[in-house]
C-alpha positions in Angstrom: -57.2 23.4 -11.1 -55.2 20.3 -9.8 -54.8 19.1 -13.5 -53.5 22.4 -14.4 -51.0 22.5 -11.6 -50.0 18.9 -12.3 -49.3 20.0 -15.9 -47.2 23.1 -15.3 -45.2 21.0 -12.5 -44.7 18.2 -15.2 -43.7 20.3 -18.1 -41.5 23.0 -16.2 -39.4 23.5 -13.4 -42.2 25.5 -11.4 -43.8 23.1 -8.6 -47.3 25.0 -8.7 -48.2 23.2 -5.6 -48.2 19.7 -7.3 -49.1 16.8 -4.9 -47.0 13.5 -5.4 -48.1 11.7 -8.6 -49.9 12.5 -11.7 -53.4 13.4 -11.4 -56.0 12.2 -14.0 -57.0 15.6 -15.0 -53.7 16.5 -16.1 -54.6 15.6 -19.8 -57.2 18.3 -20.2 -54.4 21.2 -19.5 -51.8 20.5 -22.1 -52.2 23.5 -24.3 -53.1 25.8 -21.2 -49.8 24.9 -19.7 -47.9 25.6 -23.0 -49.6 29.0 -23.0 -48.1 29.8 -19.6 -44.9 28.4 -20.2 -44.3 30.2 -23.3 -45.2 33.6 -21.9 -41.7 34.3 -20.3 -39.9 33.4 -23.5 -42.3 35.2 -25.7 -41.8 38.4 -23.7 -38.0 38.0 -23.6 -38.0 37.9 -27.3 -40.3 41.0 -28.0 -38.5 43.2 -25.4 -34.8 42.0 -26.5 -35.7 42.1 -30.0 -37.1 45.8 -29.6 -34.2 46.9 -27.6 -31.2 44.7 -28.9 -31.5 42.6 -32.1 -33.4 39.3 -33.1 -30.5 37.1 -32.8 -29.8 37.8 -29.0 -33.6 37.5 -28.3 -33.7 34.4 -30.3 -31.0 33.1 -28.4 -32.1 34.2 -25.0 -35.6 33.0 -25.5 -34.8 29.7 -26.8 -32.7 29.1 -23.7 -35.4 30.5 -21.3 -37.9 27.8 -23.1 -35.5 25.1 -22.4 -34.6 25.9 -18.9 -38.4 26.4 -18.0 -39.0 23.0 -19.4 -36.3 21.6 -17.1 -34.7 20.2 -20.3 -37.1 17.4 -20.4 -38.0 17.6 -23.9 -34.3 18.1 -24.9 -33.7 14.7 -22.9 -36.2 13.0 -25.0 -34.8 14.4 -28.5 -31.3 12.9 -27.5 -32.7 9.6 -26.6 -34.6 9.5 -29.8 -32.0 10.6 -32.1 -29.5 7.8 -31.4 -32.7 5.2 -32.2 -33.6 6.9 -35.1 -30.0 6.6 -36.9 -29.7 3.0 -35.6 -29.9 0.4 -38.4 -31.0 -3.0 -38.1 -34.4 -4.6 -36.4 -37.3 -2.8 -34.5 -35.8 -4.5 -31.7 -32.5 -3.0 -31.9 -33.7 0.3 -32.3 -35.8 -0.2 -29.0 -32.5 -1.1 -27.1 -30.8 1.8 -28.5 -33.7 3.9 -27.6 -33.5 2.7 -23.8 -29.7 2.7 -23.6 -28.0 5.8 -21.6 -25.5 6.5 -24.4 -25.3 9.4 -26.4 -24.2 9.4 -29.9 -23.9 11.3 -33.2 -27.5 10.8 -33.7 -28.4 12.4 -30.6 -26.4 15.4 -30.9 -27.4 15.8 -34.7 -31.2 15.5 -34.2 -30.7 18.3 -31.4 -28.9 20.6 -33.5 -31.4 20.3 -36.5 -34.1 21.0 -34.3 -33.1 23.7 -32.2 -30.5 25.5 -34.5 -33.6 25.6 -36.8 -36.1 26.9 -34.2 -33.2 29.7 -33.3 -32.8 30.7 -37.0 -36.4 30.8 -37.7 -37.5 33.1 -34.7 -34.8 35.5 -35.8 -37.0 36.1 -39.0 -40.0 37.5 -37.1 -40.8 40.9 -35.9 -41.0 41.6 -32.4 -45.0 41.3 -32.1 -45.0 38.1 -34.2 -42.2 36.7 -32.7 -43.8 36.6 -29.4 -47.0 35.0 -31.2 -44.8 32.2 -32.8 -43.3 31.3 -29.5 -46.6 31.3 -27.4 -48.6 29.3 -30.1 -45.4 27.2 -30.8 -45.4 26.0 -27.5 -49.1 25.4 -27.3 -49.0 23.5 -30.7 -46.2 21.3 -29.2 -48.1 20.6 -26.1 -51.5 20.0 -28.4 -49.1 17.2 -30.3 -49.0 15.4 -26.6 -52.7 14.8 -26.5 -53.0 13.9 -30.6 -49.9 11.4 -29.8 -51.7 9.6 -26.8 -55.2 9.7 -28.7 -53.8 8.1 -31.8 -50.7 6.1 -31.5 -50.2 3.1 -29.2 -47.6 3.5 -26.3 -44.7 1.3 -25.8 -42.7 0.4 -22.6 -43.6 1.2 -19.0 -42.4 4.7 -18.5 -44.2 7.9 -18.6 -45.7 7.4 -22.0 -47.8 4.2 -20.8 -48.7 6.0 -17.7 -50.0 8.9 -19.7 -51.8 6.8 -22.0 -53.6 5.2 -19.3 -54.8 8.2 -17.8 -55.9 9.3 -21.4 -57.9 6.3 -21.7 -60.0 6.8 -18.5 -60.5 10.4 -19.4 -64.4 11.2 -19.6 -64.3 14.2 -22.2 -62.2 14.4 -25.1 -58.5 15.4 -24.2 -58.1 16.5 -27.9 -61.2 18.5 -28.1 -60.6 20.4 -25.0 -56.9 21.1 -25.7 -58.0 22.4 -29.1 -60.2 25.2 -27.7 -57.5 27.5 -26.0 -55.3 26.6 -28.7 -57.7 28.1 -31.4 -59.1 31.0 -29.2 -55.2 32.1 -28.7 -54.3 31.7 -32.2 -57.4 33.7 -33.5 -57.1 36.4 -30.8 -53.3 37.1 -31.4 -52.9 36.2 -35.3 -55.3 34.5 -37.4 -52.7 33.6 -39.7 -51.2 31.1 -37.1 -54.1 29.0 -37.5 -53.0 28.0 -40.8 -49.5 27.3 -39.6 -51.0 24.8 -36.7 -52.8 22.9 -39.4 -49.6 22.5 -41.4 -47.6 21.6 -38.5 -49.8 18.8 -37.4 -50.0 17.5 -40.9 -46.5 17.1 -40.8 -46.8 15.7 -37.2 -48.9 13.1 -38.5 -46.5 11.9 -41.2 -43.9 11.7 -38.6 -45.9 10.0 -36.0 -46.8 7.1 -38.4 -43.3 6.8 -39.6 -42.2 6.3 -35.7 -45.1 4.0 -35.2 -43.8 1.8 -38.0 -40.2 2.0 -36.8 -40.7 1.5 -33.3 -44.2 -0.2 -33.0 -45.4 2.8 -31.0 -44.6 5.5 -29.2 -43.1 6.2 -25.6 -42.1 9.5 -23.6 -39.1 10.1 -25.4 -40.8 9.8 -28.9 -43.8 11.9 -27.9 -41.4 14.6 -26.8 -39.4 14.5 -30.0 -42.7 14.9 -32.0 -44.0 17.8 -29.6 -40.1 19.6 -30.5 -40.7 18.7 -34.4 -44.4 20.2 -34.2 -42.8 23.6 -32.8 -40.3 23.7 -35.4 -42.7 23.1 -38.2 -45.2 25.5 -37.0 -42.6 28.2 -36.9 -41.4 27.7 -40.5 -45.1 27.6 -41.6 -46.1 30.6 -39.7 -43.0 32.9 -40.8 -43.6 31.5 -44.5 -47.2 32.6 -44.5 -46.5 36.0 -43.0 -44.0 36.6 -45.9 -46.5 36.0 -48.6 -50.0 37.0 -47.0 -51.5 39.9 -46.1 -52.3 38.8 -42.4 -49.8 41.0 -41.2 -51.3 44.4 -39.6 -49.5 47.7 -39.9 -50.0 48.4 -35.9 -47.6 45.6 -35.1 
C-alpha cells in the first residue's frame, strides 16, 4: 500500500503517511488516487445540487478539487499556457516553459479549461454530476500513465523522475491503472466508458501535438494533458447522456 500512500500524498494535500521521496510502485496507483481524490468534490456536487442549485454545486466542487490537489495541476497549466502561446523555435518555447513569469497565455489557458469544466458540470443531474467528477478525475490520472508510457520526457524535473520509475515497472502501469477506471465506470454509469474513449482520443491528438512543439513532455505538460482529458470527458459524457438512453429513471 506504500504506492497508494505515495500517490495520494503526491497528487493531494493529504500526507497519507508518505515517506521521503517517491516510491517505485506509485505508477500503479494513479487512477485509484484519482478515485479517492474525486470523492469529496463529487459528494459536494451531489448534495449541494439537490439542496441549492447546480451552479453553486459546480463552483464549490471545482474549488474543492483544486484545493485538494494543492493547485499542483493548476500551476502546470499556468506554466504550459504561456509556452503554448509563444512564437518562435522549440528552444524558445522551452525557455518560456521554464521561466517564472505568468502572461496572458497562462491566464487564458486556465480560464478556458476551468470555466469549461465549471459550465459543463452545471448541466448534469446530481447523480451523473457525481459520476462525472469521480470518473473525470480518474481519467485525468489515467492520462498520466499514458503520457509516461507513450511520450518521451524532457528536462530534469518530476516528469523525468516519473519516467525513470515507469521504465523500471515490472507490470504494465497502463493496464493496472485501466482496471479500476473501467470497473468504476461500468459500476456507476456504462455511458461513461464511451466518454473515456473519446477523451483519450482527444488526449492522444494533443499529446502528439505537444511532442512536436516541445520535443517531449515535462511535468507541466503532463499536468496540462490531464486537465484537458478531464474537460473532454465531461463534454463527451454530458453529450452522450443527452442523446442516448443510458440514463435510468431512478437517478
